[in-house]
C-alpha positions in Angstrom: 3.1 -13.7 -41.1 0.7 -15.3 -38.7 1.8 -18.1 -36.4 -0.6 -19.3 -33.8 2.0 -21.5 -32.3 4.4 -18.6 -31.4 5.2 -18.7 -27.7 4.2 -22.3 -27.4 6.0 -22.6 -24.1 3.7 -19.9 -22.6 0.7 -21.7 -23.9 1.4 -24.6 -21.6 1.1 -22.2 -18.7 -2.4 -21.0 -19.9 -4.1 -24.3 -20.3 -6.4 -23.8 -17.3 -8.1 -26.8 -16.0 -6.8 -29.2 -18.7 -5.8 -32.4 -16.9 -5.7 -35.3 -19.3 -4.9 -38.8 -18.3 -2.4 -41.1 -20.1 -5.5 -42.5 -22.0 -6.5 -39.0 -23.1 -3.0 -38.2 -24.4 -2.8 -41.6 -26.1 -6.0 -40.9 -27.9 -4.8 -37.4 -28.9 -1.5 -38.8 -30.2 -3.4 -41.4 -32.2 -5.5 -38.7 -33.8 -2.4 -36.8 -34.8 -0.9 -40.1 -36.2 -4.0 -40.4 -38.3 -3.5 -36.8 -39.6 -0.1 -37.9 -40.9 -1.6 -41.0 -42.6 -4.4 -38.9 -44.0 -2.0 -36.4 -45.5 0.0 -39.3 -47.0 -3.2 -40.7 -48.6 -4.1 -37.3 -50.0 -0.6 -36.8 -51.2 -0.3 -40.1 -53.0 -3.6 -39.5 -54.7 -2.4 -36.1 -55.9 1.0 -37.2 -57.2 0.2 -36.3 -60.8 -1.0 -32.8 -59.9 1.7 -30.1 -60.5 0.3 -28.1 -57.5 0.0 -31.2 -55.3 1.5 -29.5 -52.2 -1.3 -26.8 -52.2 -3.9 -29.4 -53.3 -3.2 -31.6 -50.3 -3.1 -28.6 -48.0 -6.6 -27.7 -49.2 -7.8 -31.3 -48.7 -6.4 -31.1 -45.1 -8.6 -28.0 -44.6 -5.5 -25.8 -44.0 -6.3 -22.3 -45.0 -4.0 -20.1 -47.1 -0.8 -19.4 -45.3 -1.5 -22.2 -42.8 2.0 -23.7 -43.2 2.9 -22.2 -39.9 -0.5 -22.1 -38.3 -2.3 -24.7 -36.2 -4.1 -27.0 -38.6 -7.8 -27.8 -38.5 -7.8 -31.5 -37.8 -11.5 -32.1 -38.2 -12.6 -35.0 -40.4 -16.1 -36.2 -41.0 -14.9 -39.8 -41.1 -13.4 -39.8 -37.7 -15.4 -41.0 -34.7 -16.7 -38.4 -32.3 -14.8 -37.9 -29.0 -16.5 -37.9 -25.7 -17.6 -34.5 -24.3 -14.7 -34.1 -21.8 -12.1 -34.8 -24.4 -13.8 -32.8 -27.1 -13.9 -29.7 -24.8 -10.1 -29.6 -25.0 -9.7 -30.6 -28.7 -8.2 -27.2 -29.5 -5.0 -28.1 -27.5 -2.0 -27.4 -29.6 1.2 -29.5 -29.8 3.9 -29.8 -32.4 2.0 -32.8 -33.9 -0.7 -30.3 -35.3 1.8 -28.2 -37.1 1.2 -28.5 -40.9 4.9 -28.5 -41.7 5.4 -31.4 -39.2 2.5 -33.4 -40.6 3.7 -32.9 -44.2 7.3 -33.7 -43.5 6.5 -36.8 -41.4 4.0 -38.0 -44.0 6.3 -37.6 -47.0 9.3 -39.2 -45.2 6.9 -42.0 -44.1 6.1 -42.7 -47.7 9.8 -42.7 -48.7 10.8 -45.1 -45.9 7.8 -47.4 -46.4 8.8 -48.0 -50.0 12.6 -48.1 -49.5 12.9 -50.4 -46.4 11.5 -53.6 -48.0 13.7 -53.0 -51.0 16.8 -52.2 -48.9 16.4 -55.4 -46.9 16.9 -57.5 -50.0 20.6 -57.7 -50.7 19.9 -59.3 -54.1 18.2 -56.1 -55.3 20.1 -53.3 -53.5 23.8 -53.2 -52.4 23.8 -53.2 -48.6 26.2 -50.2 -48.3 23.8 -48.1 -50.4 20.8 -49.4 -48.5 22.2 -48.3 -45.2 23.6 -45.0 -46.5 20.2 -44.0 -47.9 18.3 -45.0 -44.8 20.7 -42.9 -42.7 20.4 -40.0 -45.1 16.6 -40.0 -44.9 16.8 -40.2 -41.1 19.1 -37.3 -40.9 16.9 -35.1 -43.1 13.8 -35.9 -41.1 15.5 -35.4 -37.8 16.9 -31.9 -38.8 13.5 -30.9 -40.2 11.7 -31.9 -37.0 14.2 -29.9 -34.9 13.6 -26.9 -37.2 9.8 -27.2 -36.7 10.4 -27.2 -32.9 12.3 -23.9 -33.3 9.6 -22.6 -35.5 6.9 -23.4 -32.9 8.8 -21.5 -30.3 9.1 -18.4 -32.6 12.9 -18.7 -33.0 12.9 -18.0 -36.7 16.7 -17.6 -37.1 17.3 -21.0 -35.5 14.5 -22.5 -37.6 16.2 -21.2 -40.8 19.6 -22.7 -39.7 18.0 -26.1 -38.9 16.0 -26.2 -42.1 19.3 -25.4 -44.0 20.8 -28.5 -42.3 17.7 -30.5 -43.4 18.2 -29.3 -46.9 21.9 -30.3 -46.7 20.8 -33.8 -45.7 18.2 -33.9 -48.4 20.9 -32.9 -51.0 23.0 -35.8 -49.6 20.1 -38.2 -50.4 19.9 -36.8 -53.9 23.6 -37.2 -54.3 23.3 -40.9 -53.4 20.5 -41.3 -55.9 22.4 -39.5 -58.7 25.7 -41.3 -58.2 27.0 -43.1 -61.3 27.3 -46.3 -59.3 23.5 -46.9 -59.3 23.3 -46.8 -63.1 23.2 -50.6 -63.2 20.9 -51.0 -60.2 17.5 -51.3 -61.9 15.6 -51.7 -58.6 17.2 -48.6 -57.2 16.5 -46.7 -60.4 12.9 -47.6 -60.3 12.6 -46.5 -56.7 14.5 -43.3 -57.5 11.9 -42.4 -60.2 9.2 -42.2 -57.5 11.3 -40.8 -54.8 12.6 -37.7 -56.6 9.3 -35.8 -56.8 8.8 -36.4 -53.1 12.2 -35.2 -52.2 11.7 -32.1 -54.3 8.4 -31.5 -52.6 10.1 -31.6 -49.2 12.6 -29.1 -50.4 9.8 -26.8 -51.8 7.9 -26.9 -48.5 11.0 -26.1 -46.4 12.1 -23.3 -48.8 8.7 -21.7 -48.4 9.0 -21.7 -44.7 12.5 -20.4 -44.8 11.3 -17.5 -47.0 8.5 -16.7 -44.5 10.9 -16.9 -41.5 13.3 -14.5 -43.2 10.5 -12.1 -44.0 9.5 -12.3 -40.3 13.1 -11.6 -39.2 13.3 -8.6 -41.6 10.1 -7.1 -40.3 10.7 -4.0 -38.2 10.0 -4.4 -34.5 7.7 -1.8 -33.0 9.4 0.2 -30.3 8.0 -0.7 -26.9 7.1 2.3 -24.7 
């Protein structure tokens, strides 16, 4: 299982003459923010496709098996960078990890749709509004920690943290499946759109867990 981000810490020591200013890093981070928004646009356009996870990955120009590789962030619609910045465009950070982009994008869509609803006490009971927001936050936080572990090649820790993210996601599902929301028509309407997104997050994380376990089971060559 390939992972160009393995040993990410060592990569920082091999960056040669790279010396970006705050402006350069801000531009870089904005480009990565746009990658999350671009994924979300593709994802929402593909919601009716049964294979939407793979369809969106293709639209993002992520090759087969790229869930743990550095993503190709090129886009014909983006403005060209200046020569100095473009020379170092291959710099890798966590923000380019496809799992990070997909996770952040899907959670962004969930939060964007839930927060306006949750702020209206006439449509959503406030205890439920707070509980669901907290649950979404816990799931995203655990997943991001798992992706950090993944980037540093610690597959066992990544699996443990993804399992915590799955536990938080199951907590979100439990809130949405509770009998108490049966009379909450606004929540039920939101739930209808949220469930496919939550199941897609689970599918993505389970794929990565499977790959991590395969990597952990792979025999290590004896060093001479």
